[in-house]
MARNU-908934 format. One record per residue: residue number from 1; chain; z negated, x, y negated of N, C-alpha, C in turn. Coordinates in nm, 4 decimals. Layout:
<pts>
PT pos unit       nw       nu       nv      caw      cau      cav       cw       cu       cv
PT NUM    A        Z        X        Y        Z        X        Y        Z        X        Y
...
</pts>
This chain:
<pts>
PT pos unit       nw       nu       nv      caw      cau      cav       cw       cu       cv
PT   1    A   0.0006   0.0845   0.1120  -0.0047   0.0002   0.0021  -0.0085   0.0874  -0.1197
PT   2    A   0.1194   0.0923  -0.1889   0.1318   0.1712  -0.3092   0.1023   0.0901  -0.4335
PT   3    A   0.0161   0.1754  -0.5130  -0.0130   0.0923  -0.6521   0.1141   0.1368  -0.7510
PT   4    A   0.1546   0.0196  -0.8198   0.2532   0.0268  -0.9326   0.1953   0.1107  -1.0476
PT   5    A   0.2685   0.2061  -1.0829   0.2200   0.2760  -1.2137   0.2195   0.1664  -1.3396
PT   6    A   0.1294   0.2161  -1.4370   0.1173   0.1314  -1.5623   0.2302   0.1524  -1.6380
PT   7    A   0.2815   0.0483  -1.6933   0.4027   0.0708  -1.7922   0.3603   0.1405  -1.9071
PT   8    A   0.4291   0.2530  -1.9313   0.3996   0.3446  -2.0406   0.4143   0.2708  -2.1951
PT   9    A   0.4950   0.1704  -2.2008   0.5043   0.0861  -2.3291   0.3804   0.0166  -2.3397
PT  10    A   0.3417  -0.0455  -2.2446   0.2070  -0.1358  -2.2321   0.0797  -0.0430  -2.2533
PT  11    A   0.0938   0.0712  -2.2200  -0.0226   0.1466  -2.2263  -0.0437   0.2184  -2.3757
PT  12    A   0.0827   0.2565  -2.4357   0.0844   0.2939  -2.5635   0.0691   0.1755  -2.6574
PT  13    A   0.1232   0.0629  -2.6340   0.0856  -0.0511  -2.7228  -0.0644  -0.0865  -2.7244
PT  14    A  -0.1256  -0.0862  -2.6004  -0.2649  -0.1307  -2.6063  -0.3502  -0.0309  -2.6799
PT  15    A  -0.3307   0.1010  -2.6553  -0.4016   0.2007  -2.7255  -0.3816   0.1758  -2.8873
PT  16    A  -0.2576   0.1628  -2.9238  -0.2234   0.1637  -3.0576  -0.2831   0.0303  -3.1193
PT  17    A  -0.2854  -0.0753  -3.0354  -0.3391  -0.2074  -3.0881  -0.4653  -0.1870  -3.1260
PT  18    A  -0.5573  -0.1266  -3.0462  -0.7028  -0.1210  -3.0699  -0.7352   0.0055  -3.1814
PT  19    A  -0.6761   0.1096  -3.1723  -0.6889   0.2191  -3.2625  -0.6307   0.1889  -3.3984
PT  20    A  -0.4977   0.1763  -3.4134  -0.4372   0.1468  -3.5467  -0.4723   0.0054  -3.6041
PT  21    A  -0.4867  -0.0960  -3.5083  -0.5192  -0.2260  -3.5553  -0.6531  -0.2325  -3.6099
PT  22    A  -0.7476  -0.1846  -3.5544  -0.8881  -0.1771  -3.6062  -0.8892  -0.1058  -3.7417
PT  23    A  -0.8219   0.0032  -3.7501  -0.8250   0.0707  -3.8819  -0.7429   0.0039  -3.9872
PT  24    A  -0.6468  -0.0602  -3.9578  -0.5606  -0.1433  -4.0469  -0.6518  -0.2567  -4.1159
PT  25    A  -0.7138  -0.3347  -4.0220  -0.7942  -0.4428  -4.0497  -0.9269  -0.4152  -4.1372
PT  26    A  -0.9741  -0.2896  -4.0990  -1.1001  -0.2534  -4.1805  -1.0569  -0.2105  -4.3197
PT  27    A  -0.9457  -0.1535  -4.3270  -0.9036  -0.1141  -4.4703  -0.8584  -0.2351  -4.5510
PT  28    A  -0.7947  -0.3364  -4.4774  -0.7609  -0.4466  -4.5607  -0.8749  -0.5277  -4.5987
PT  29    A  -0.9944  -0.5280  -4.5129  -1.1092  -0.5875  -4.5519  -1.1561  -0.5181  -4.6810
PT  30    A  -1.1732  -0.3872  -4.6711  -1.2125  -0.3070  -4.7906  -1.1417  -0.3407  -4.9159
PT  31    A  -1.0183  -0.3461  -4.9093  -0.9358  -0.3690  -5.0262  -0.9581  -0.5168  -5.0886
PT  32    A  -0.9769  -0.6087  -5.0050  -0.9867  -0.7623  -5.0527  -1.1407  -0.8111  -5.0675
PT  33    A  -1.2252  -0.7606  -4.9891  -1.3585  -0.8118  -4.9991  -1.4818  -0.7153  -5.0224
PT  34    A  -1.4545  -0.5975  -5.0480  -1.5516  -0.4826  -5.0780  -1.5981  -0.5155  -5.2137
PT  35    A  -1.7286  -0.4578  -5.2466  -1.7820  -0.4877  -5.3727  -1.7134  -0.3698  -5.4751
PT  36    A  -1.6314  -0.4074  -5.5590  -1.5632  -0.3159  -5.6485  -1.6623  -0.2517  -5.7514
PT  37    A  -1.7808  -0.2958  -5.7642  -1.8513  -0.2274  -5.8780  -1.9434  -0.1123  -5.8380
PT  38    A  -1.9053  -0.0674  -5.7125  -1.9912   0.0522  -5.6706  -1.9105   0.1798  -5.6955
PT  39    A  -1.7986   0.1744  -5.7649  -1.7125   0.2838  -5.7982  -1.7185   0.3463  -5.9442
PT  40    A  -1.8247   0.2982  -6.0102  -1.8431   0.3452  -6.1539  -1.8924   0.4943  -6.1455
PT  41    A  -1.8461   0.5620  -6.2462  -1.9221   0.7085  -6.2599  -2.0846   0.6953  -6.2714
PT  42    A  -2.1438   0.7729  -6.2289  -2.3002   0.7712  -6.2285  -2.3381   0.7793  -6.3729
PT  43    A  -2.4524   0.6908  -6.3902  -2.5170   0.6835  -6.5326  -2.5525   0.8173  -6.5935
PT  44    A  -2.5942   0.8965  -6.4997  -2.6557   1.0360  -6.5325  -2.5550   1.1520  -6.5525
PT  45    A  -2.4306   1.1041  -6.5146  -2.3160   1.1962  -6.5435  -2.2109   1.1347  -6.6042
PT  46    A  -2.2130   1.0828  -6.7291  -2.1012   1.0117  -6.8015  -2.0004   1.1289  -6.8501
PT  47    A  -1.8714   1.0879  -6.8681  -1.7846   1.1763  -6.8923  -1.7603   1.1757  -7.0701
PT  48    A  -1.7036   1.2873  -7.0931  -1.6883   1.2939  -7.2469  -1.5519   1.2111  -7.2758
PT  49    A  -1.5377   1.1949  -7.4069  -1.4152   1.1323  -7.4424  -1.2803   1.2069  -7.4264
PT  50    A  -1.2800   1.3310  -7.4236  -1.1726   1.4297  -7.4030  -1.1392   1.4069  -7.2451
PT  51    A  -1.2281   1.3859  -7.1469  -1.2013   1.3815  -7.0186  -1.1429   1.2388  -6.9622
PT  52    A  -1.1444   1.1401  -7.0384  -1.0973   1.0231  -7.0072  -0.9847   0.9705  -7.0999
PT  53    A  -0.9339   1.0603  -7.1906  -0.8235   1.0216  -7.2629  -0.6918   0.9806  -7.1970
PT  54    A  -0.6744   1.0200  -7.0671  -0.5613   0.9679  -6.9880  -0.5940   0.8336  -6.9154
PT  55    A  -0.6920   0.8000  -6.9207  -0.7337   0.6571  -6.8490  -0.7428   0.5389  -6.9556
PT  56    A  -0.7878   0.5661  -7.0840  -0.7892   0.4505  -7.1613  -0.7860   0.5066  -7.3096
PT  57    A  -0.7584   0.4097  -7.4022  -0.7672   0.4411  -7.5501  -0.8351   0.3396  -7.6207
PT  58    A  -0.9204   0.3710  -7.7102  -1.0215   0.2840  -7.7785  -0.9663   0.2810  -7.9228
PT  59    A  -0.9332   0.1614  -7.9613  -0.8763   0.1591  -8.1185  -0.9979   0.0722  -8.1876
PT  60    A  -1.0236   0.1237  -8.2995  -1.1140   0.0478  -8.3961  -1.0384   0.0353  -8.5197
PT  61    A  -1.0193  -0.0867  -8.5652  -0.9487  -0.1227  -8.6857  -0.7985  -0.0579  -8.6879
PT  62    A  -0.7410  -0.0565  -8.5581  -0.5994   0.0088  -8.5473  -0.5998   0.1515  -8.5451
PT  63    A  -0.7173   0.2222  -8.5454  -0.7178   0.3691  -8.5492  -0.7905   0.4139  -8.4174
PT  64    A  -0.7338   0.5060  -8.3586  -0.7920   0.5624  -8.2312  -0.9230   0.6089  -8.2610
PT  65    A  -1.0221   0.6096  -8.1575  -1.1439   0.6511  -8.1650  -1.1621   0.8047  -8.2032
PT  66    A  -1.0579   0.8831  -8.1470  -1.0449   1.0301  -8.1771  -1.0256   1.0563  -8.3284
PT  67    A  -0.9360   0.9683  -8.3807  -0.9105   0.9821  -8.5126  -1.0143   0.9525  -8.6115
PT  68    A  -1.1014   0.8472  -8.5695  -1.2083   0.8195  -8.6513  -1.3177   0.9264  -8.6408
PT  69    A  -1.3194   0.9840  -8.5232  -1.4146   1.1067  -8.5190  -1.3746   1.2169  -8.5981
PT  70    A  -1.2446   1.2453  -8.5935  -1.2055   1.3671  -8.6739  -1.2152   1.3381  -8.8304
PT  71    A  -1.1925   1.2179  -8.8778  -1.1977   1.1800  -9.0193  -1.3410   1.1611  -9.0546
PT  72    A  -1.4375   1.1498  -8.9622  -1.5725   1.1063  -8.9588  -1.5899   0.9824  -9.0506
PT  73    A  -1.5291   0.8866  -8.9943  -1.5334   0.7443  -9.0587  -1.6240   0.6588  -8.9825
PT  74    A  -1.6867   0.6963  -8.8774  -1.7882   0.6220  -8.7947  -1.9289   0.6729  -8.8148
PT  75    A  -2.0208   0.5763  -8.8511  -2.1462   0.6037  -8.8804  -2.2551   0.5245  -8.7926
PT  76    A  -2.3538   0.5784  -8.7808  -2.4674   0.5256  -8.6932  -2.5946   0.5108  -8.7812
PT  77    A  -2.6830   0.4374  -8.7560  -2.8052   0.4242  -8.8235  -2.9293   0.4539  -8.7300
PT  78    A  -3.0147   0.5588  -8.7952  -3.1248   0.5903  -8.7008  -3.2538   0.4904  -8.7193
PT  79    A  -3.3497   0.5246  -8.6648  -3.4812   0.4092  -8.6695  -3.5462   0.4119  -8.8183
PT  80    A  -3.4999   0.5065  -8.9016  -3.5578   0.4918  -9.0322  -3.4442   0.4209  -9.1262
PT  81    A  -3.3390   0.3896  -9.0740  -3.2429   0.3321  -9.1563  -3.1373   0.4221  -9.2295
PT  82    A  -3.1540   0.5441  -9.1952  -3.0440   0.6343  -9.2574  -2.9287   0.6484  -9.1698
PT  83    A  -2.8205   0.6584  -9.2407  -2.6850   0.6790  -9.1849  -2.6691   0.8095  -9.1461
PT  84    A  -2.5843   0.8318  -9.0425  -2.5354   0.9583  -9.0088  -2.3958   0.9491  -8.9413
PT  85    A  -2.3158   1.0604  -8.9575  -2.1710   1.0412  -8.8881  -2.1823   1.0522  -8.7377
PT  86    A  -2.1102   0.9812  -8.6782  -2.0951   0.9764  -8.5272  -2.0015   1.0884  -8.4811
PT  87    A  -2.0405   1.1819  -8.3884  -1.9459   1.2859  -8.3510  -1.9186   1.2746  -8.2033
PT  88    A  -1.8323   1.3522  -8.1633  -1.7754   1.3397  -8.0353  -1.8939   1.3417  -7.9213
PT  89    A  -1.9886   1.4319  -7.9378  -2.0871   1.4341  -7.8464  -2.1857   1.3127  -7.8282
PT  90    A  -2.1764   1.2293  -7.9292  -2.2528   1.0954  -7.9364  -2.1842   1.0006  -7.8403
PT  91    A  -2.0780   1.0272  -7.7951  -2.0023   0.9184  -7.7282  -1.9786   0.9776  -7.5751
PT  92    A  -2.0196   0.8834  -7.4835  -2.0003   0.9202  -7.3435  -1.9255   0.7851  -7.2693
PT  93    A  -1.8710   0.8198  -7.1665  -1.7869   0.7151  -7.1095  -1.8265   0.7195  -6.9667
PT  94    A  -1.8284   0.6040  -6.9053  -1.8283   0.5595  -6.7536  -1.6902   0.4809  -6.7185
PT  95    A  -1.6520   0.5423  -6.6092  -1.5190   0.4821  -6.5753  -1.5481   0.4098  -6.4335
PT  96    A  -1.4772   0.2974  -6.3973  -1.4625   0.2377  -6.2783  -1.3565   0.2927  -6.2070
PT  97    A  -1.3699   0.3647  -6.0896  -1.2641   0.4405  -6.0215  -1.2108   0.3465  -5.9061
PT  98    A  -1.2373   0.2097  -5.8967  -1.1948   0.1229  -5.7970  -1.0477   0.1148  -5.7999
PT  99    A  -0.9769   0.1070  -5.9172  -0.8284   0.0998  -5.8978  -0.7619   0.2287  -5.8248
PT 100    A  -0.8127   0.3410  -5.8451  -0.7749   0.4485  -5.7602  -0.7992   0.4406  -5.6103
PT 101    A  -0.8958   0.3933  -5.5898  -0.9557   0.3859  -5.4448  -0.8639   0.2808  -5.3837
PT 102    A  -0.8557   0.1754  -5.4606  -0.7605   0.0569  -5.3977  -0.6269   0.0817  -5.3755
PT 103    A  -0.5725   0.1683  -5.4706  -0.4261   0.2234  -5.4483  -0.4163   0.3131  -5.3328
PT 104    A  -0.5037   0.4064  -5.3068  -0.5135   0.4782  -5.1934  -0.5318   0.3991  -5.0650
PT 105    A  -0.6246   0.3080  -5.0641  -0.6366   0.2309  -4.9382  -0.5076   0.1444  -4.9137
PT 106    A  -0.4467   0.0978  -5.0236  -0.3311   0.0272  -4.9903  -0.1991   0.1076  -4.9376
PT 107    A  -0.1975   0.2281  -4.9953  -0.1068   0.3231  -4.9411  -0.1230   0.3487  -4.7929
PT 108    A  -0.2560   0.3719  -4.7678  -0.2881   0.4008  -4.6325  -0.2562   0.2685  -4.5344
PT 109    A  -0.2934   0.1506  -4.5904  -0.2661   0.0383  -4.5028  -0.1044   0.0138  -4.4848
PT 110    A  -0.0112   0.0611  -4.5880   0.1238   0.0509  -4.5656   0.1693   0.1390  -4.4517
PT 111    A   0.1114   0.2564  -4.4446   0.1526   0.3491  -4.3400   0.1095   0.3104  -4.1990
PT 112    A  -0.0274   0.2658  -4.2090  -0.1011   0.2198  -4.0937  -0.0371   0.0741  -4.0410
PT 113    A   0.0075  -0.0078  -4.1219   0.0802  -0.1250  -4.0837   0.2125  -0.1156  -4.0238
PT 114    A   0.2837  -0.0010  -4.0818   0.4087   0.0360  -4.0085   0.3992   0.0763  -3.8754
PT 115    A   0.2935   0.1698  -3.8640   0.2704   0.2262  -3.7191   0.2010   0.1157  -3.6303
PT 116    A   0.1256   0.0377  -3.6803   0.0780  -0.0815  -3.6036   0.1891  -0.1780  -3.5515
PT 117    A   0.2954  -0.2062  -3.6526   0.4083  -0.2805  -3.6131   0.4817  -0.2251  -3.4799
PT 118    A   0.5039  -0.0952  -3.4802   0.5684  -0.0176  -3.3885   0.4893  -0.0335  -3.2392
PT 119    A   0.3488  -0.0157  -3.2569   0.2749  -0.0276  -3.1414   0.2699  -0.1734  -3.0921
PT 120    A   0.2751  -0.2703  -3.1792   0.2774  -0.4152  -3.1267   0.4033  -0.4371  -3.0577
PT 121    A   0.5230  -0.3873  -3.1093   0.6512  -0.3917  -3.0517   0.6472  -0.3322  -2.9130
PT 122    A   0.5788  -0.2159  -2.9010   0.5755  -0.1382  -2.7683   0.4906  -0.2330  -2.6725
PT 123    A   0.3701  -0.2819  -2.7210   0.2881  -0.3775  -2.6355   0.3660  -0.5022  -2.5966
PT 124    A   0.4461  -0.5566  -2.6856   0.5096  -0.6863  -2.6345   0.6247  -0.6434  -2.5265
PT 125    A   0.6837  -0.5271  -2.5705   0.7823  -0.4842  -2.4642   0.7407  -0.4496  -2.3367
PT 126    A   0.6130  -0.3841  -2.3380   0.5475  -0.3435  -2.2013   0.4899  -0.4617  -2.1258
PT 127    A   0.4522  -0.5692  -2.2049   0.4101  -0.6995  -2.1343   0.5278  -0.7692  -2.0726
PT 128    A   0.6403  -0.7874  -2.1515   0.7444  -0.8457  -2.0900   0.8084  -0.7646  -1.9724
PT 129    A   0.8141  -0.6388  -1.9800   0.8690  -0.5584  -1.8610   0.7580  -0.5710  -1.7451
PT 130    A   0.6307  -0.5745  -1.7691   0.5339  -0.5782  -1.6576   0.5285  -0.7138  -1.5913
PT 131    A   0.5464  -0.8204  -1.6727   0.5208  -0.9431  -1.6242   0.6618  -1.0073  -1.5651
PT 132    A   0.7631  -0.9684  -1.6173   0.8970  -0.9980  -1.5589   0.9571  -0.9043  -1.4635
PT 133    A   0.8892  -0.8054  -1.4146   0.9292  -0.7064  -1.3232   0.9204  -0.7666  -1.1887
PT 134    A   1.0245  -0.7817  -1.1073   1.0069  -0.8398  -0.9647   0.9061  -0.7559  -0.8810
PT 135    A   0.8189  -0.8279  -0.8047   0.7440  -0.7393  -0.7220   0.8051  -0.7096  -0.5887
PT 136    A   0.7832  -0.5696  -0.5619   0.8463  -0.5187  -0.4214   0.7530  -0.5221  -0.3183
PT 137    A   0.7821  -0.5635  -0.2091   0.6927  -0.5844  -0.0929   0.7030  -0.4552  -0.0034
</pts>
């Protein structure tokens, strides 16, 4: 009584279904249901205005914040009510890095989804070949 070998398409499809499929669905869950507020830069390590100039621009009365700082047109008030000019060191920025994380996850899901489609095709092909193959006595 000889045992029929396992169809290689079925074997590759099953292993790909569980490995790539689980990774794909975990990444998709992270993209759509994960808490996006956890990706802010830490409060103890805010960035300077120069470090974030490629990510956003802040305009006050139509002029950029950097221009206001260079022209010294921004003033703050201390506890005694005295005005002082705001300088670049007084300004710190926190960024939410969720858009970059989400873009990386979506790129990964695109590649994983393509590979998962291939393994699903192999799984279906292996199932069809296995169950439609006539049994030899």
